[in-house]
Residue, then its C-alpha position, 0 to 999 in steps of 0.5 A: m577543434l576536434a575537442r569541440t566537435g566531440a563535446a557536441q555529441t551525445p554521450a554513450s551513457a545517455a544514448d543507452a539509458q532510454q533503451t535498457p536491454g531486457l527492461q520489462r515494460l508494463t501497463l498500469g493495470q499490469a503494474i497494479q496486479r503485480a504489486l497486489a501479488q508481490n508488494v510486501t505491504m499486501v503480503v503482510a495484510i493477507e497474512e494478518i487476515r490468516r492470523a485473525e482467522a487462526l485467532v478465531k479458531q483459538a477463541r472458538a476452542s474455548s466454547l467447544p468440548t474438550l477430551n483428554a486421556n490420562g494414565i497414572y502408574t503408581h509404585l508404593d514401598a508396600e501395599r496398604r492393608s487394613g486387617a484382612f482388607r487390602i486398601a492399595a496395591q503396591d503397583q497401581f495403574t489408573a486411566n481415565l478419559a476426561l470430557s469437558v463440555p461448555l454448556v452455557v458460556p456467554q463470555r466465551w461465545a462473545q469472544w468467539s463472535h468478536a474474533s470473527t468480527n475482527v476477521d471482517v475488519l482485517r479484510a476491510t483493512a486489507e482492501d484499504v491497503r490494496r487501495q493505497t498500494a494501487i495509488a502508490v503504484a500509480r504515482a510511481y508509474l506516472t513518475v516514470l512516465s513523466q521522467k521519460r517525457t522529460v528525457d524526450v524533451n531534453e533529447h529534442a533540446l540537445k538535437t536543436a542545440k547541436a544543429h545550431y552548433d553545427f551551423a555556427h561551427t560551419r559558418l566559422l570554418g567558412g570564414i563568415g562566422n565568428r568565434v563568439d557565436d561558435v563558443r556560445a553554441e557549443q556552450e549551450v550544447a554542454t549545458v543541455q548535455t548536463q540536463i539530459e544526464t540528470s534526467y536519465a539519472a532521475l529516470a533510472r531512480a524512478r524505474e528502480a522505485l517502481g520495481i521495488l514497489l512492485g516487489d520485483q528484482g530490478p527496474l521496470d519500465v512503463v508504456d508511453r500512454i495511460d488511459l484514466a477513467d472520466s471524472p464524475t460530477l462533484p455531487l456524485a463524487l461526494d456521494e461515491a466517496a462515502r460509499r465506495r472508498s475502502d478506507i471509509a468502509a474499513s473505518k466503519k467496520r472498526l466502529d461496528a466491531a468496537e460497538r459490538v464489543r461494548k454492547d457485549s460487556y454484559t456477558d461478563y456478569l453472567p454465570f457459566l455452566i460446564g459439564n464434565v464426564q469422566p470414565f475411569y479404569q483402576s487396576p487393581a481394584t480396591t475396596f474404595q475404587p472399582q476397576t471401572g466406572w464413570q462420574a459426571q459433574l455440573l459446574l456452575t460458576i457465578p462471578l460475584y466480585d472480581g476487584g473491579l475488572r469488569y467495570g474497567l473493561a467496560d470503560e475501556r471498551a466504551s472509550v475504544s468505541a468512542e474513538a472509533r466513532a470520532q475517527y470514522e466521522a473525521l475520515l468522512r469529513q476528510a474524504r469530502s474535503d479530498v474530493r473538493i480539493a481534487f476537483d479544484s486541482v484537476k480544474h487548475a491542472e488542466a488549465s495550466l496544461a493548456a496554457a503550457v502547451n500554448a506557451a510551448r507552441l509560441a516558444r517554438d515559433a519564436l525559435e523558428l523566427a530567431s533562427l531565420a533571422y540569424r541565418a539571414g545575418a540580421t541578428t547574432n546567435i544570442e537571440v537563437i540561444d535564448a529562444e532555444r532555452r525558452t523553448h526547452q523550458a516551455d517543453t519541460a513545463v508541458a511535461l511537468a504540467e502533463d504529469t501534474a494533470r495526471q496526478a490530479r486525475i489519479d487523486l480525484l479518482a482515488a478520492t471518489g473511490r473509483f480507483p483502483 
């Protein structure tokens, strides 16, 4: 009898799981802000922008003047003479400054411009990464919230099962019950205990997943309420999807960048002009080389034939541009489809939630009626246990329907570009 009484009690591990000491609770906004600051995907996206900015500096360098200093010391086995004239001393030192100024370099200017455009593309891509990260955080956040709701449902079911077991066991001890009712009630308690332990394990996994997504060192908890923005109308949502979604903006930036590179292919055929200025110092001076002086050059290069490289580059750029356009148009179609699917999902999810709430209410009424009949001796506890299970299933269905409705609302807001 003591063994049965102990089995009907809530395990210590289950009691501790819902109230983990030191577990930080965050709102959805706080969770998103932390993820945007610490999530590895966002960190990589930000570093990619910095890398692109560094590439701009590298591309710009080829269009700017360069200045180099050179020094040469030469020791000969003997000085060089021609009759009475010394042509070269045995020890010589030469120094010069070499200034190179790109005067007309359209190819390099185009590369500089393309590198700058790529920074804008990566910034737009980072915004899309931000959006995807926020959506992932919202889903993980709602998963924790749903698991907590499932734990609450199982805890309530456990209390109900224990109350029924206590009543059946008291009747047995009083001599007016029977062993079959007592064992059935205890078996129901054990069944619900199994379910509650499973739900606690799922809650722990969900908290850990949220902590990892936010770049934290441990699990994180959520507040028990979440407020989401109202849904727009379908025509407005379809219009906003094309204007507000960061993935579409990023795709448009990539298309514009590819088009710009394609159009700038003509620069590969243009000549370029570079000016060189070189002051020098020669010690000792020679017959043919004064001690100091300078020289200037203009170097004009006209690309005539390169084996077909420029034609290949132009074809490649045209293909990249065509691919970017196809991807952009496909993304627009997908965005509109996402909006329509999200609207339909929200409508059915809310209808499903309303039906689940009504079913749970009816299940609780049926449980109350079955309990009254059992206490009056009109039925066995089979009807009570069956009603308990149906109530538990109905409450679980409400928790799942609530999560589905929230997830559908997040999908709709994300599809329209209103989230985050």
